[in-house]
N, CA, C and O of each residue as an XYZ file, in Angstrom:
920
protein
N      11.067      6.957     13.572
C      11.569      5.620     12.371
C      10.445      5.404     11.817
O       9.330      5.476     12.335
N      10.803      5.059     10.446
C       9.896      5.797      8.970
C       9.283      3.693      8.823
O      10.203      3.036      8.335
N       8.324      3.030      9.082
C       8.126      1.557      8.501
C       7.906      1.857      7.674
O       7.436      2.989      7.565
N       8.165      0.766      6.167
C       7.845      0.827      4.504
C       7.583     -0.536      4.861
O       8.290     -1.233      5.589
N       6.653     -0.822      4.369
C       6.290     -2.652      4.064
C       5.809     -2.432      2.415
O       5.434     -1.324      2.032
N       5.849     -3.274      1.760
C       6.069     -3.770      0.750
C       5.669     -5.152      0.386
O       5.884     -6.030      1.222
N       5.119     -5.468     -0.740
C       4.650     -7.228     -0.824
C       5.881     -7.704     -1.508
O       6.500     -8.608     -0.948
N       6.353     -7.211     -2.689
C       6.950     -8.000     -3.163
C       8.605     -7.550     -3.485
O       8.791     -6.424     -3.948
N       9.859     -8.503     -3.216
C      10.941     -8.336     -3.308
C      11.349     -6.816     -4.194
O      12.055     -5.936     -3.702
N      10.588     -6.738     -5.915
C      11.254     -5.482     -6.648
C      10.335     -4.654     -6.656
O       9.937     -4.152     -7.707
N       9.663     -4.266     -5.072
C       9.162     -3.003     -4.726
C       9.608     -2.678     -3.466
O       8.938     -1.929     -2.755
N      11.134     -3.359     -2.933
C      11.577     -2.608     -2.264
C      13.010     -2.634     -2.080
O      13.640     -2.293     -1.078
N      13.578     -3.226     -3.530
C      14.969     -3.613     -3.351
C      15.848     -2.081     -3.273
O      16.787     -1.977     -2.485
N      15.439     -0.927     -4.166
C      15.587      0.252     -4.348
C      16.136      0.493     -3.048
O      17.331      0.682     -2.821
N      15.085      0.476     -2.088
C      15.440      0.864     -0.899
C      16.579      0.371      0.052
O      17.222      1.113      0.795
N      16.694     -0.590     -0.035
C      17.307     -2.208      0.613
C      18.798     -1.450      0.579
O      19.498     -1.360      1.588
N      19.253     -0.823     -0.967
C      20.539     -0.985     -1.327
C      21.173      0.395     -1.033
O      22.336      0.797     -1.072
N      20.014      0.964     -0.731
C      20.636      2.271      0.307
C      20.729      2.280      1.044
O      21.223      3.335      1.441
N      20.408      1.206      2.170
C      20.414      1.387      3.443
C      22.294      1.517      3.941
O      23.296      1.087      3.369
N      22.165      2.118      4.929
C      23.128      1.862      5.662
C      23.140      1.210      7.271
O      22.084      1.286      7.899
N      23.978      0.764      7.729
C      24.428     -0.291      8.930
C      23.237     -1.218      9.173
O      22.543     -1.186     10.189
N      23.083     -1.989      8.211
C      21.639     -2.459      7.900
C      21.412     -3.722      8.904
O      22.125     -4.713      8.753
N      20.914     -3.707      9.418
C      20.446     -5.556     10.283
C      19.369     -5.948     10.149
O      18.571     -5.089      9.774
N      18.968     -6.962     10.307
C      18.225     -8.125      9.696
C      17.261     -9.093     11.129
O      17.768    -10.046     11.720
N      16.128     -8.657     11.367
C      15.861     -9.240     12.491
C      14.468    -10.402     12.190
O      13.320     -9.981     12.332
N      14.629    -11.320     11.926
C      13.479    -12.091     11.361
C      13.277    -12.821     12.538
O      14.031    -13.292     13.389
N      11.191    -12.772     12.241
C      10.198    -13.050     12.834
C       8.908    -13.789     12.100
O       8.380    -13.407     11.056
N       8.689    -14.447     12.555
C       7.638    -15.349     11.838
C       8.028    -15.521     10.299
O       7.200    -15.531      9.388
N       9.355    -15.648     10.146
C       9.343    -16.174      8.726
C       9.570    -14.760      7.975
O       9.384    -14.911      6.767
N       9.878    -13.573      8.280
C       9.911    -12.353      7.944
C      10.945    -11.652      8.468
O      11.243    -11.541      9.657
N      11.665    -11.018      7.184
C      13.101    -10.496      7.803
C      12.493     -8.849      7.828
O      11.523     -8.443      7.188
N      13.062     -8.326      8.437
C      12.887     -6.547      8.954
C      14.149     -6.362      8.768
O      14.937     -7.091      9.370
N      14.628     -5.332      7.879
C      15.878     -5.132      7.482
C      15.731     -2.984      8.194
O      15.289     -1.940      7.714
N      16.265     -3.311      9.225
C      16.561     -1.873      9.776
C      17.883     -1.447     10.095
O      18.748     -2.212     10.522
N      18.110      0.280      9.801
C      19.302      0.587      9.827
C      18.811      2.225      9.315
O      17.727      2.717      9.630
N      19.916      2.960      8.422
C      19.722      4.213      8.160
C      19.417      4.700      6.697
O      19.936      4.008      5.821
N      18.825      5.541      6.370
C      18.632      5.886      4.730
C      18.778      7.548      4.898
O      18.138      8.299      5.634
N      19.627      7.786      4.147
C      20.121      9.425      3.806
C      20.125     10.267      5.757
O      19.848     11.434      6.034
N      20.468      9.324      6.573
C      20.794      9.315      7.876
C      19.657      9.480      8.390
O      19.612     10.092      9.458
N      18.167      8.886      7.664
C      16.795      8.567      8.732
C      16.590      7.088      8.819
O      16.581      6.230      7.937
N      16.340      6.978     10.809
C      15.986      5.610     10.814
C      14.963      4.933     10.025
O      13.891      5.537     10.049
N      14.970      3.816      9.303
C      13.857      3.297      8.480
C      13.934      1.550      9.058
O      14.883      1.123      9.715
N      13.114      0.977      8.779
C      12.792     -0.267      9.147
C      12.078     -1.213      7.481
O      10.859     -1.054      7.418
N      12.498     -1.845      6.600
C      12.074     -2.556      5.725
C      11.384     -3.705      5.620
O      12.232     -4.582      5.778
N      10.621     -4.073      5.493
C       9.817     -5.229      5.292
C       9.071     -5.887      3.441
O       8.490     -5.095      2.700
N       9.287     -7.428      3.046
C       8.927     -7.540      2.165
C       7.844     -8.613      2.876
O       8.224     -9.611      3.488
N       6.517     -8.265      2.706
C       5.235     -9.266      3.528
C       5.375    -10.146      2.852
O       5.513    -11.066      3.657
N       5.477    -10.749      1.440
C       4.493    -11.299      0.807
C       2.719    -10.948      0.395
O       1.967    -10.160      0.969
N       2.507    -11.601     -0.469
C       1.296    -11.216     -0.896
C       0.315    -11.903     -0.350
O       0.242    -13.130     -0.286
N      -0.951    -10.607      0.312
C      -2.082    -11.320      0.439
C      -2.204    -10.700      2.221
O      -1.256    -10.622      3.003
N      -3.265    -10.425      2.430
C      -3.819     -9.559      3.547
C      -3.529    -10.478      4.939
O      -2.912     -9.845      5.797
N      -3.803    -11.574      5.223
C      -3.324    -12.113      6.220
C      -1.048    -11.681      6.640
O      -0.443    -11.248      7.620
N      -0.568    -12.219      5.015
C       0.869    -11.300      5.483
C       0.920    -10.136      5.681
O       1.905     -9.811      6.342
N       0.280     -9.352      5.394
C       0.238     -7.947      5.540
C      -0.167     -7.790      7.487
O       0.406     -7.547      8.549
N      -0.869     -7.964      7.209
C      -0.893     -7.389      9.066
C      -0.248     -8.613      9.791
O       0.519     -8.071     10.586
N      -0.151     -9.749      9.932
C       1.107    -10.506     10.661
C       2.696     -9.500     10.446
O       3.514     -9.210     11.319
N       2.711     -9.218      9.260
C       3.889     -8.516      9.025
C       4.111     -6.648      9.790
O       4.965     -5.952     10.339
N       2.943     -6.604      9.408
C       2.470     -5.058     10.148
C       2.809     -4.577     11.710
O       3.421     -3.693     12.310
N       1.936     -5.846     11.977
C       1.855     -6.389     13.864
C       3.206     -6.003     14.343
O       3.707     -5.049     14.938
N       3.677     -7.385     13.728
C       5.462     -7.483     13.803
C       6.115     -6.273     13.909
O       6.470     -5.986     15.052
N       6.429     -5.314     12.845
C       6.941     -4.145     13.054
C       6.432     -3.389     14.121
O       7.250     -3.210     15.023
N       5.414     -2.934     14.273
C       4.886     -1.927     15.353
C       5.228     -2.318     16.596
O       5.268     -1.514     17.528
N       5.503     -3.577     16.724
C       5.756     -4.777     17.858
C       7.233     -4.303     18.248
O       7.654     -3.545     19.122
N       7.777     -4.970     17.362
C       8.955     -4.769     17.567
C      10.172     -3.421     17.483
O      11.173     -3.225     18.171
N       9.575     -2.621     16.312
C      10.353     -1.267     15.988
C       9.478     -0.113     16.153
O       9.758      0.811     15.389
N       8.484      0.092     16.950
C       7.574      0.873     16.654
C       7.674      2.374     15.912
O       7.974      3.509     16.284
N       7.423      1.998     15.159
C       7.907      3.000     14.195
C       6.918      4.319     14.529
O       6.012      4.207     15.355
N       7.130      5.369     13.936
C       5.967      6.798     14.147
C       5.315      6.944     12.927
O       4.329      7.674     12.826
N       5.797      6.282     11.940
C       4.689      6.226     10.538
C       4.908      4.530      9.459
O       5.793      3.689      9.300
N       3.971      4.695      9.121
C       4.469      3.526      8.308
C       3.285      3.307      6.764
O       2.057      3.276      6.689
N       4.276      3.200      5.814
C       3.817      3.165      4.773
C       3.957      2.190      3.715
O       5.058      1.664      3.550
N       2.734      1.808      2.793
C       2.686      0.838      2.683
C       2.662      1.032      1.163
O       1.842      1.792      0.647
N       3.646      0.282      0.378
C       4.189      1.131     -1.030
C       4.460     -0.072     -2.223
O       5.107     -1.093     -1.989
N       4.021      0.156     -3.161
C       4.092     -1.003     -4.490
C       3.403     -0.351     -5.334
O       3.387      0.879     -5.376
N       2.553     -1.348     -6.343
C       1.547     -1.267     -7.255
C       0.366     -1.626     -6.978
O      -0.166     -2.086     -5.967
N      -0.064     -1.298     -8.243
C      -1.949     -1.520     -8.120
C      -2.492     -1.649     -9.618
O      -2.010     -1.358    -10.712
N      -3.430     -2.084     -9.293
C      -4.617     -1.852    -10.987
C      -5.502     -1.085    -11.133
O      -6.402     -1.439    -10.371
N      -5.811     -0.145    -11.724
C      -6.618      0.898    -11.721
C      -7.922      0.155    -11.741
O      -8.161     -1.000    -12.094
N      -8.740      1.138    -11.256
C     -10.401      0.595    -11.207
C     -11.089      2.007    -12.129
O     -12.264      1.876    -12.473
N     -10.531      3.024    -12.429
C     -11.201      3.750    -13.411
C     -10.467      4.022    -14.449
O      -9.285      3.750    -14.242
N     -10.770      4.620    -15.903
C      -9.978      5.219    -16.888
C      -9.211      6.899    -16.661
O      -8.938      7.770    -17.487
N      -9.082      6.852    -15.518
C      -8.422      8.594    -15.763
C      -7.181      8.036    -15.243
O      -6.157      8.714    -15.322
N      -7.161      6.949    -14.754
C      -5.433      6.463    -14.075
C      -4.774      5.358    -15.377
O      -5.464      4.492    -15.914
N      -3.221      5.645    -15.731
C      -3.014      5.038    -17.167
C      -1.600      4.293    -16.329
O      -1.415      4.491    -15.129
N      -0.722      3.473    -17.128
C       0.423      2.873    -15.972
C       1.266      4.077    -15.941
O       1.416      4.976    -16.768
N       1.938      3.810    -14.424
C       2.311      4.807    -13.817
C       1.834      5.783    -13.240
O       2.578      6.492    -12.562
N       0.624      6.038    -13.346
C       0.155      6.914    -12.417
C       0.453      6.947    -11.258
O       1.479      6.276    -11.145
N       0.117      7.389    -10.195
C       0.372      7.159     -9.082
C      -1.453      7.522     -8.021
O      -2.411      8.217     -8.358
N      -1.245      6.751     -6.849
C      -1.990      7.374     -5.691
C      -1.783      6.931     -4.733
O      -0.996      5.984     -4.710
N      -2.252      7.298     -3.769
C      -2.151      8.224     -2.290
C      -3.208      7.675     -1.685
O      -3.953      7.303     -2.591
N      -3.757      7.381     -0.481
C      -4.493      6.816     -0.073
C      -5.446      7.600      0.943
O      -5.240      7.481      2.150
N      -6.598      8.485      0.418
C      -7.310      9.350      1.028
C      -7.527      8.588      2.450
O      -7.529      8.930      3.633
N      -7.708      7.383      1.726
C      -8.631      5.610      3.461
C      -8.356      4.566      2.416
O      -8.025      4.670      1.235
N      -8.648      3.266      3.389
C      -8.482      2.252      2.643
C     -10.041      1.513      2.746
O     -10.890      1.980      3.505
N     -10.237      0.629      2.119
C     -11.362     -0.242      1.829
C     -10.750     -1.775      1.962
O      -9.651     -1.917      1.424
N     -11.237     -2.778      2.516
C     -11.497     -3.994      1.959
C     -12.799     -4.889      1.289
O     -13.609     -5.563      1.924
N     -12.736     -4.659     -0.354
C     -13.581     -4.994     -0.994
C     -14.208     -6.561     -0.621
O     -15.396     -6.871     -0.544
N     -12.838     -7.555     -0.389
C     -13.447     -8.981     -0.330
C     -14.717     -9.351      1.050
O     -15.613    -10.195      1.058
N     -14.375     -8.477      1.958
C     -15.378     -8.700      3.057
C     -16.594     -8.763      2.332
O     -16.860     -8.275      1.233
N     -17.660     -9.784      3.504
C     -18.954     -9.708      2.595
C     -19.592    -10.242      3.683
O     -19.184    -11.384      3.892
N     -20.617     -9.800      4.637
C     -21.399    -10.254      5.416
C     -23.180     -9.486      4.780
O     -24.100     -9.316      5.580
N     -23.296     -9.172      3.428
C     -24.326     -8.494      3.098
C     -25.848     -9.991      3.298
O     -27.023     -9.676      3.481
N     -25.426    -11.285      3.208
C     -26.384    -12.079      4.114
C     -27.028    -11.422      5.235
O     -28.238    -11.231      5.357
N     -26.003    -11.056      6.132
C     -26.708    -10.543      7.635
C     -26.984     -9.058      7.435
O     -26.748     -8.297      8.373
N     -27.462     -8.593      6.299
C     -27.803     -7.373      6.419
C     -27.054     -5.925      6.560
O     -27.484     -4.812      6.863
N     -25.632     -6.453      6.181
C     -24.746     -5.600      6.642
C     -23.840     -4.714      5.507
O     -23.443     -5.419      4.579
N     -23.544     -3.629      5.451
C     -22.934     -3.394      4.221
C     -21.384     -4.278      3.840
O     -20.554     -4.887      4.515
N     -21.578     -3.906      2.187
C     -20.074     -5.157      1.746
C     -19.076     -3.950      2.393
O     -19.278     -2.747      2.563
N     -17.876     -4.835      2.686
C     -16.512     -4.206      3.096
C     -16.582     -4.216      4.450
O     -15.516     -4.488      5.002
N     -17.439     -4.018      5.100
C     -17.530     -3.742      6.743
C     -17.180     -3.908      7.712
O     -18.068     -3.850      8.563
N     -15.857     -4.186      8.194
C     -15.037     -4.833      9.081
C     -15.910     -4.518     10.749
O     -16.571     -3.534     11.082
N     -15.611     -5.651     11.457
C     -16.509     -5.653     13.025
C     -15.360     -5.302     13.743
O     -14.464     -5.724     13.012
N     -14.922     -4.883     14.547
C     -14.013     -4.768     15.228
C     -14.983     -4.794     17.277
O     -16.118     -4.350     17.450
N     -14.495     -5.139     17.920
C     -15.153     -5.561     19.372
C     -16.145     -4.354     19.862
O     -17.192     -4.605     20.461
N     -15.595     -2.617     19.461
C     -16.337     -2.117     19.679
C     -17.031     -0.818     18.496
O     -17.600      0.164     18.974
N     -16.909     -0.962     17.191
C     -17.037     -0.601     16.296
C     -17.322     -1.219     15.138
O     -16.948     -2.375     14.938
N     -18.305     -0.231     13.875
C     -18.577     -1.244     12.359
C     -17.909      0.026     11.473
O     -18.398      1.132     11.700
N     -16.755     -0.062     10.416
C     -16.468      0.493      9.725
C     -16.232     -0.043      8.040
O     -16.369     -1.205      7.656
N     -15.958      0.797      7.435
C     -15.908      0.316      6.225
C     -14.684      0.484      6.059
O     -13.847     -0.417      5.997
N     -14.350      2.482      5.913
C     -12.997      3.406      5.079
C     -12.165      2.941      7.108
O     -12.561      2.734      8.255
N     -10.822      3.023      6.271
C     -10.005      3.117      7.131
C      -9.096      4.709      7.011
O      -8.308      4.537      6.081
N      -8.956      5.793      7.438
C      -8.481      6.658      7.282
C      -7.470      6.761      7.144
O      -6.971      6.098      8.054
N      -5.988      7.578      6.031
C      -4.765      7.526      6.223
C      -4.524      8.843      7.188
O      -5.192      9.438      8.034
N      -3.687      8.930      6.818
C      -2.450     10.416      7.882
C      -2.539     11.458      6.506
O      -2.052     11.258      5.393
N      -3.499     12.880      7.087
C      -3.639     13.628      6.095
C      -2.306     14.510      5.624
O      -2.154     14.923      4.475
N      -1.345     14.728      6.742
C       0.253     14.968      6.570
C       0.945     13.994      6.234
O       2.036     14.555      6.333
N       1.247     12.741      5.839
C       2.179     12.170      5.373
C       1.254     12.199      4.060
O       1.804     11.606      3.132
N       0.029     12.716      3.741
C      -0.294     12.564      2.155
C      -0.010     13.020      1.743
O       0.417     12.693      0.636
N       0.077     14.856      2.434
C       0.920     15.954      1.807
C       2.315     15.858      1.238
O       2.767     16.206      0.148
N       2.983     15.164      2.515
C       4.307     14.885      2.078
C       4.667     14.146      0.876
O       5.485     14.443      0.006
N       3.809     12.997      0.999
C       3.948     12.128     -0.273
C       3.976     12.921     -1.338
O       4.938     13.106     -2.083
N       2.490     13.577     -1.433
C       1.928     14.432     -3.340
C       3.002     15.085     -3.309
O       3.534     15.351     -4.387
N       3.577     15.494     -2.149
C       4.907     16.905     -3.045
C       6.362     16.433     -3.436
O       7.230     17.152     -3.929
N       6.501     14.699     -3.037
C       7.825     14.173     -3.514
C       7.197     13.016     -4.477
O       7.824     12.067     -4.947
N       5.667     13.344     -4.683
C       5.326     12.680     -6.311
C       5.901     13.818     -7.128
O       6.461     13.397     -8.140
N       5.919     14.664     -7.041
C       5.493     15.611     -8.225
C       7.332     15.664     -9.338
O       8.537     15.737     -9.098
N       6.676     15.595    -10.193
C       8.522     15.393    -11.570
C       8.652     14.135    -11.581
O       9.536     13.506    -12.162
N       7.631     13.641    -10.834
C       8.135     11.927    -11.570
C       7.427     11.502    -13.176
O       7.295     10.353    -13.598
N       7.152     12.398    -13.680
C       6.432     11.934    -15.356
C       5.244     11.335    -15.074
O       4.886     10.410    -15.804
N       4.161     11.873    -13.630
C       3.338     10.842    -13.347
C       1.937     11.254    -13.094
O       2.267     11.756    -12.019
N       0.788     11.460    -13.135
C      -0.502     11.809    -12.490
C      -0.258     11.590    -11.669
O       0.597     10.705    -11.652
N      -0.697     12.101    -10.321
C      -0.586     11.792     -8.655
C      -2.493     12.111     -8.395
O      -2.966     13.225     -8.622
N      -3.067     11.328     -8.070
C      -4.487     11.351     -7.631
C      -4.327     11.094     -5.922
O      -3.287     10.453     -5.775
N      -4.774     11.276     -4.998
C      -5.440     11.099     -3.514
C      -6.840     10.665     -3.669
O      -7.704     11.349     -4.217
N      -7.009      9.591     -3.201
C      -8.141      8.392     -3.166
C      -8.137      7.174     -2.150
O      -7.292      6.640     -1.431
N      -9.623      6.968     -2.460
C      -9.510      5.384     -1.863
C      -8.967      4.730     -2.363
O      -8.916      4.908     -3.580
N      -8.080      3.350     -1.678
C      -7.603      1.867     -2.171
C      -8.644      1.224     -1.552
O      -9.270      1.387     -0.505
N      -8.678      0.191     -2.778
C      -9.498     -1.071     -2.070
C      -8.231     -2.335     -2.542
O      -7.491     -2.466     -3.517
N      -8.512     -3.258     -1.049
C      -7.804     -4.577     -1.030
C      -8.364     -5.727     -1.036
O      -9.409     -5.884     -0.405
N      -7.876     -6.610     -1.640
C      -8.658     -7.794     -1.441
C      -7.845     -9.249     -1.934
O      -7.240     -9.192     -3.005
N      -7.833    -10.308     -1.300
C      -6.974    -11.672     -1.523
C      -7.118    -12.041     -2.753
O      -6.677    -13.163     -3.000
N      -7.692    -11.344     -3.792
C      -7.758    -11.925     -5.197
C      -6.886    -11.097     -6.356
O      -7.318     -9.945     -6.349
N      -5.908    -11.228     -7.272
C      -5.568    -10.517     -8.424
C      -6.910     -9.895     -9.300
O      -7.498    -10.774     -9.931
N      -7.264     -9.040     -9.383
C      -8.400     -8.604    -10.156
C      -8.185     -8.045    -11.694
O      -7.678     -6.941    -11.892
N      -8.760     -9.196    -13.114
C      -8.217     -8.575    -14.253
C      -9.344     -8.182    -14.705
O      -9.317     -7.062    -15.217
N     -11.003     -9.081    -14.686
C     -11.970     -8.580    -15.377
C     -12.275     -6.940    -15.606
O     -11.688     -6.072    -14.960
N     -12.759     -6.807    -16.094
C     -13.233     -5.073    -16.009
C     -14.561     -5.297    -15.749
O     -15.183     -4.236    -15.710
N     -15.120     -6.107    -15.588
C     -16.401     -6.114    -15.205
C     -16.381     -5.834    -13.013
O     -16.951     -5.170    -12.148
N     -15.193     -6.992    -13.179
C     -15.151     -7.082    -11.584
C     -14.209     -5.623    -11.288
O     -14.115     -5.125    -10.166
N     -13.801     -5.276    -12.049
C     -12.889     -3.807    -11.564
C     -14.177     -2.575    -11.646
O     -14.162     -1.716    -10.765
N     -14.853     -2.541    -12.306
C     -16.022     -1.985    -12.387
C     -16.965     -1.717    -11.177
O     -17.287     -0.707    -10.551
N     -17.309     -3.182    -11.103
C     -17.748     -3.521     -9.637
C     -17.475     -2.767     -8.414
O     -18.025     -1.845     -7.810
N     -16.409     -3.501     -8.261
C     -15.418     -2.643     -7.271
C     -15.455     -0.725     -7.000
O     -15.494     -0.087     -5.948
N     -15.427     -0.352     -8.158
C     -15.054      1.013     -8.104
C     -16.245      1.642     -7.700
O     -16.314      2.588     -6.915
N     -17.333      0.986     -8.360
C     -18.977      1.277     -8.255
C     -19.315      1.574     -6.720
O     -19.499      2.657     -6.165
N     -19.342      0.050     -6.120
C     -19.601     -0.284     -4.633
C     -18.642      0.252     -3.802
O     -18.881      0.077     -2.607
N     -17.242      1.082     -4.166
C     -16.161      1.300     -3.052
C     -15.870      2.836     -3.307
O     -15.104      3.458     -2.572
N     -16.513      3.412     -4.373
C     -15.908      4.542     -5.261
C     -14.423      4.746     -5.023
O     -14.075      5.859     -4.628
N     -13.153      3.448     -5.290
C     -11.996      3.637     -4.986
C     -11.360      3.987     -6.460
O     -12.066      3.977     -7.468
N     -10.513      4.175     -6.477
C      -9.494      4.217     -7.753
C      -8.742      3.477     -8.189
O      -8.586      3.364     -9.405
N      -7.989      2.688     -7.189
C      -7.107      1.274     -7.508
C      -7.573      0.076     -6.631
O      -8.338      0.510     -5.770
N      -7.386     -1.368     -6.518
C      -6.866     -2.442     -6.197
C      -5.810     -3.136     -5.984
O      -4.917     -3.342     -6.806
N      -5.873     -3.604     -4.661
C      -4.263     -4.355     -4.555
C      -4.971     -4.983     -3.477
O      -6.170     -4.841     -3.235
N      -3.788     -5.993     -2.573
C      -4.129     -7.419     -2.091
C      -3.012     -6.786     -1.109
O      -2.071     -7.570     -0.988
N      -2.842     -5.570     -0.361
C      -2.563     -5.424      1.245
C      -2.082     -4.584      1.678
O      -1.277     -4.710      2.601
N      -2.426     -3.392      1.136
C      -2.717     -2.071      1.975
C      -4.233     -2.409      2.814
O      -3.650     -2.908      3.776
N      -5.085     -2.477      3.039
C      -5.770     -2.205      3.384
C      -5.927     -2.859      4.781
O      -6.564     -2.353      5.706
N      -5.059     -4.428      4.839
C      -4.831     -4.923      6.033
C      -3.700     -4.611      6.837
O      -3.491     -5.192      7.902
N      -2.830     -3.566      6.302
C      -1.500     -2.663      7.037
C      -2.376     -1.677      7.323
O      -2.211     -1.566      8.537
N      -3.385     -0.707      6.947
C      -4.336     -0.268      7.329
C      -4.677      0.078      8.737
O      -4.506      1.055      9.467
N      -5.466     -1.617      8.882
C      -6.190     -1.908      9.686
C      -5.648     -2.218     10.724
O      -6.179     -2.052     11.822
N      -4.373     -2.774     10.528
C      -3.735     -3.060     11.980
C      -2.924     -1.848     12.339
O      -2.376     -1.758     13.438
N      -2.820     -0.628     11.136
C      -2.163      0.571     11.901
C      -3.640      1.348     12.385
O      -3.272      1.556     13.541
N      -4.556      1.727     12.358
C      -5.569      2.003     13.161
C      -5.875      1.154     14.194
O      -6.573      1.747     15.016
N      -5.623     -0.114     14.536
C      -6.012     -0.871     15.464
C      -4.686     -0.615     16.615
O      -4.493     -1.031     17.757
N      -4.040      0.129     15.847
C      -2.661      0.332     17.096
C      -2.244      1.702     17.163
O      -1.220      2.059     17.746
N      -3.406      2.829     16.288
C      -2.610      3.824     16.263
C      -1.631      4.821     16.154
O      -1.385      5.834     16.808
N      -0.854      3.992     14.617
C      -0.025      4.486     14.181
C      -0.567      4.828     13.063
O      -1.597      4.282     12.668
N       0.110      5.877     12.325
C       0.013      7.001     11.027
C       0.424      6.210     10.335
O       1.424      5.549     10.614
N      -0.406      6.053      9.008
C       0.129      5.183      8.033
C      -0.486      5.865      6.649
O      -1.252      6.827      6.698
N      -0.065      5.258      5.435
C      -0.765      5.548      4.041
C      -0.225      4.874      3.335
O       0.828      4.359      3.712
N      -0.821      4.574      1.824
C      -0.545      3.971      1.001
C      -0.287      4.214      0.087
O      -1.161      4.832     -0.521
N       0.794      3.989     -0.547
C       1.548      4.889     -1.541
C       1.378      4.091     -3.124
O       2.262      3.234     -3.106
N       0.795      4.018     -4.182
C       0.621      3.102     -5.500
C       0.980      3.395     -6.541
O       0.562      4.472     -6.967
N       1.828      2.652     -7.342
C       2.019      3.196     -8.835
C       1.539      1.980     -9.789
O       1.965      0.828     -9.869
N       0.349      2.742    -10.585
C      -0.767      1.868    -11.367
C       0.532      0.982    -12.751
O       1.296      1.548    -13.532
N       0.237     -0.835    -12.499
C       1.148     -0.871    -13.028
C      -0.132     -1.626    -14.201
O       0.304     -2.009    -15.286
N      -1.083     -1.734    -14.019
C      -1.844     -2.572    -15.227
C      -3.421     -1.654    -15.170
O      -3.998     -1.270    -14.153
N      -3.800     -1.494    -16.430
C      -5.129      0.203    -16.396
C      -6.079     -0.587    -17.320
O      -5.876     -1.637    -17.928
N      -6.807     -0.060    -17.280
C      -8.065     -0.750    -17.718
C      -7.830     -1.111    -19.786
O      -8.357     -2.078    -20.337
N      -7.195     -0.356    -20.321
C      -6.486     -0.731    -21.471
C      -5.454     -2.096    -21.275
O      -5.451     -3.077    -22.019
N      -4.569     -1.885    -20.052
C      -3.734     -3.249    -20.168
C      -4.059     -3.660    -18.868
O      -3.663     -3.043    -17.880
N      -4.811     -4.743    -18.805
C      -5.131     -5.254    -17.689
C      -5.544     -6.667    -17.752
O      -6.666     -7.149    -17.602
N      -4.094     -7.396    -18.076
C      -4.070     -8.933    -17.865
C      -2.771     -9.215    -17.228
O      -2.007     -8.253    -17.162
N      -2.305    -10.501    -16.674
C      -1.323    -10.746    -16.023
C      -0.082    -10.084    -17.085
O       0.587     -9.077    -16.858
N       0.000    -11.057    -18.406
C       1.261    -10.549    -19.250
C       1.310     -8.995    -19.092
O       2.513     -8.780    -19.241
N       0.708     -7.774    -18.876
C       0.529     -6.435    -18.917
C       1.235     -5.845    -17.407
O       2.148     -5.033    -17.258
N       0.473     -6.553    -16.439
C       1.832     -6.550    -15.041
C       2.944     -7.081    -15.160
O       3.916     -6.450    -14.745
N       3.098     -8.132    -15.640
C       4.213     -8.314    -15.351
C       5.356     -7.477    -16.640
O       6.577     -7.325    -16.667
N       4.291     -7.096    -17.549
C       5.586     -6.184    -18.636
C       5.713     -4.373    -17.621
O       6.674     -3.604    -17.626
N       4.450     -4.222    -16.924
C       4.562     -2.614    -16.446
C       4.860     -2.424    -14.739
O       4.750     -1.455    -13.987
N       5.325     -3.965    -14.517
C       5.183     -3.609    -12.406
C       6.918     -2.656    -12.136
O       7.122     -1.652    -11.454
N       7.908     -3.478    -12.976
C       9.047     -2.572    -12.468
C       9.205     -1.125    -12.758
O       9.872     -0.412    -12.008
N       8.441     -0.528    -14.135
C       8.216      0.668    -14.138
C       7.629      1.580    -13.310
O       8.029      2.731    -13.129
N       6.333      0.876    -12.624
C       5.369      1.773    -11.533
C       6.389      1.277    -10.592
O       7.218      2.179    -10.471
N       6.731      0.209     -9.832
C       7.337      0.281     -8.926
C       8.635      1.014     -8.547
O       9.115      1.146     -7.421
N       9.116      1.475     -9.762
C      10.286      2.458     -9.769
C       9.948      4.115     -9.375
O      10.603      5.080     -8.980
N       8.782      3.879     -9.666
C       8.118      5.368     -9.375
C       8.057      5.792     -7.584
O       8.436      6.724     -6.874
N       7.187      4.204     -7.377
C       7.187      4.214     -5.804
C       9.020      5.104     -4.846
O       9.488      6.086     -4.269
N       9.200      4.132     -5.218
C      10.689      3.649     -4.900
C      11.222      5.458     -4.883
O      11.582      6.042     -3.861
N      11.142      6.120     -6.349
C      12.110      7.204     -6.674
C      10.865      8.879     -5.090
O      11.125      9.887     -4.434
N       9.987      8.208     -5.319
C       8.736      8.979     -4.017
C       9.055      8.680     -3.009
O       9.024      9.537     -2.126
N       9.445      7.503     -2.738
C       9.646      7.255     -0.943
C      11.297      8.000     -0.878
O      11.579      8.693      0.099
N      12.043      7.840     -1.698
C      13.522      8.246     -1.482
C      13.525      9.893     -1.215
O      14.430     10.621     -0.807
N      12.018     10.220     -1.646
C      12.268     12.030     -1.591
C      11.508     12.405      0.003
O      11.672     13.395      0.716
N      10.717     11.301      0.188
C      10.188     11.484      1.407
C      10.871     11.481      2.641
O      10.635     12.179      3.627
N      12.017     10.354      2.434
C      12.771      9.815      3.509
C      13.603     11.106      3.915
O      13.758     11.410      5.098
N      14.313     12.109      2.496
C      14.988     12.969      2.879
C      14.381     14.066      3.574
O      15.020     14.501      4.532
N      12.876     14.810      3.193
C      12.809     15.468      3.780
C      12.065     15.179      5.310
O      11.802     16.026      6.163
N      11.857     13.933      5.355
C      10.977     13.758      6.608
C      11.778     14.497      8.252
O      11.173     14.420      9.321
C-alpha cells in the first residue's frame, strides 16, 4: 500500500477524485481515505498544517494501514534563486529548521532521539528515482535536495536566506520533516515531493494564494504517474 500525506485539501483532492472502492477511517479527528487508484492500494490523508498534525497523522497511518511507502506531497517556498514558481523538489533528506538547542552547545536543527542525535533524516533513494522519472515532461525543472520544515510560514527573504545558509536546503514548508521523522522512527521508506508556490521574486502571502493551485496540480500529476508505475 502507498500512503500519501498532504497538509491541505487542494493538495490531495485530485487524487481523491480518482479513488475507487473508497472507505473512510476516522481517527484523532483525521480522515484516512483508503481504496484503489489505477488498481493499486492507496491511503490518503489531509493532515492539516504543522509538525504535530503531520506527526500524529503519519503515526496513525502507519499503525492502521502499514503502508510500504509514504510520500508527503504538496507545495513549498523556495530558498534559492534557482527555483521558480512550479519547479519541483524531491527530498534527498529533510531537516527541521526550527529546532534550536544552540544555547546548550548543540547544532541548530539537531533532533534528540533516545539513542542518537541527528539533524538530517534521509529519504528513500529508490522512491526518489521513480518520482524524478514521473516528474519529467511536467513543464518544470526537477531538483533532488534537502527540504527544511518549521512551524511558521516564511516570507521574509532574509529568513529564507538564513535557512538556506544554515541547512543547505532548497525549499521550506511546514509538514515534511515531521513525516520524515516519524517514518524514520518506524523504519518506513518515505520521501517528500514539493512544487514551488512562492519563490524569491513572488514571496508574499498573496503570491502564495495566486500560485498554490498551479504548484499543487504538478505534484498531483507526478503522483498519478508514480501510482501507475509502482
